C-alpha positions as CSV (number, residue, x, y, z in Angstrom):
1,M,-24.1,32.6,2.8
2,P,-23.5,28.9,3.9
3,E,-21.7,28.3,7.1
4,S,-18.1,27.3,6.9
5,R,-17.2,23.7,7.5
6,L,-14.2,24.8,9.4
7,T,-14.6,24.7,13.1
8,P,-14.2,28.1,14.8
9,S,-11.1,28.4,16.9
10,Q,-11.8,27.7,20.5
11,P,-10.4,30.2,23.0
12,A,-7.5,29.0,25.0
13,P,-8.4,27.9,28.5
14,T,-7.5,30.3,31.2
15,P,-5.1,29.4,34.0
16,Y,-8.2,29.3,36.3
17,W,-9.7,26.4,34.3
18,R,-6.4,24.6,33.9
19,R,-5.9,24.6,37.7
20,N,-9.5,23.5,38.1
21,L,-9.1,20.6,35.7
22,R,-5.8,19.5,37.3
23,L,-7.5,19.5,40.7
24,I,-10.4,17.5,39.4
25,L,-8.0,15.0,37.8
26,L,-6.0,14.7,41.0
27,L,-9.0,14.2,43.2
28,L,-10.5,11.7,40.7
29,V,-7.3,9.6,41.0
30,V,-7.4,9.8,44.8
31,W,-11.1,8.7,44.6
32,A,-10.3,5.7,42.4
33,A,-7.4,4.7,44.6
34,L,-9.5,4.9,47.7
35,T,-12.3,2.9,46.0
36,F,-10.4,0.1,44.2
37,V,-7.2,-0.5,46.1
38,P,-8.8,-1.5,49.4
39,S,-11.3,-3.7,47.7
40,F,-8.5,-5.4,45.7
41,F,-6.7,-6.2,48.9
42,A,-9.8,-6.9,51.1
43,R,-9.2,-10.6,51.4
44,S,-5.7,-10.0,52.8
45,L,-7.0,-7.4,55.3
46,T,-8.1,-10.0,57.9
47,F,-7.3,-8.2,61.1
48,D,-9.9,-6.7,63.4
49,F,-10.2,-2.9,63.7
50,I,-12.3,-1.6,66.6
51,G,-14.1,-5.0,66.8
52,W,-14.9,-5.3,63.1
53,P,-12.9,-6.8,60.2
54,F,-10.8,-4.1,58.7
55,A,-12.2,-4.7,55.2
56,F,-15.7,-4.1,56.4
57,W,-14.7,-1.0,58.3
58,M,-13.0,0.4,55.2
59,A,-16.1,-0.2,53.1
60,A,-18.7,0.9,55.6
61,Y,-17.0,3.8,57.3
62,G,-13.6,4.7,55.8
63,A,-14.6,5.1,52.2
64,P,-17.6,7.5,52.8
65,L,-15.5,9.6,55.2
66,A,-12.7,9.8,52.6
67,Y,-15.2,10.9,49.9
68,L,-16.5,13.6,52.2
69,I,-12.9,14.8,52.7
70,I,-12.4,14.8,49.0
71,I,-15.5,17.0,48.6
72,A,-14.3,19.3,51.4
73,V,-10.8,19.7,49.8
74,Y,-12.3,20.5,46.4
75,A,-14.7,23.1,47.9
76,R,-12.0,24.8,49.9
77,V,-9.4,24.9,47.1
78,M,-12.0,26.2,44.6
79,N,-13.2,28.9,47.0
80,R,-9.7,30.1,47.3
81,A,-9.2,30.0,43.6
82,D,-12.5,32.0,43.1
83,E,-11.3,34.6,45.6
84,R,-7.9,34.8,43.9
85,A,-9.5,35.1,40.5
86,E,-11.8,37.9,41.7
87,E,-8.9,39.8,43.3
88,T,-6.7,39.6,40.1
89,G,-9.6,40.2,37.7
90,E,-8.8,36.9,36.0
91,Q,-11.5,35.7,33.7
92,R,-13.2,32.5,34.7
């Protein structure tokens, strides 16, 4: 029998995955803001910070530290979500 051209209905995403996607979207927005906002205003950031121009410090040190913090936040929040899902028996 030929396969139906109708697409099979996709199962509704669980609350676990909805929370995960919201967290990813939020952290992606934070990442974009930390990447593009300082570079947009770099020419006006002409003051020195710890002996270096502030724009250089943000690009060389501030942004990578912020990215590491974003990764740590994601890992911590998802570990808690995994534990909560295991306790409640929620399907992931």
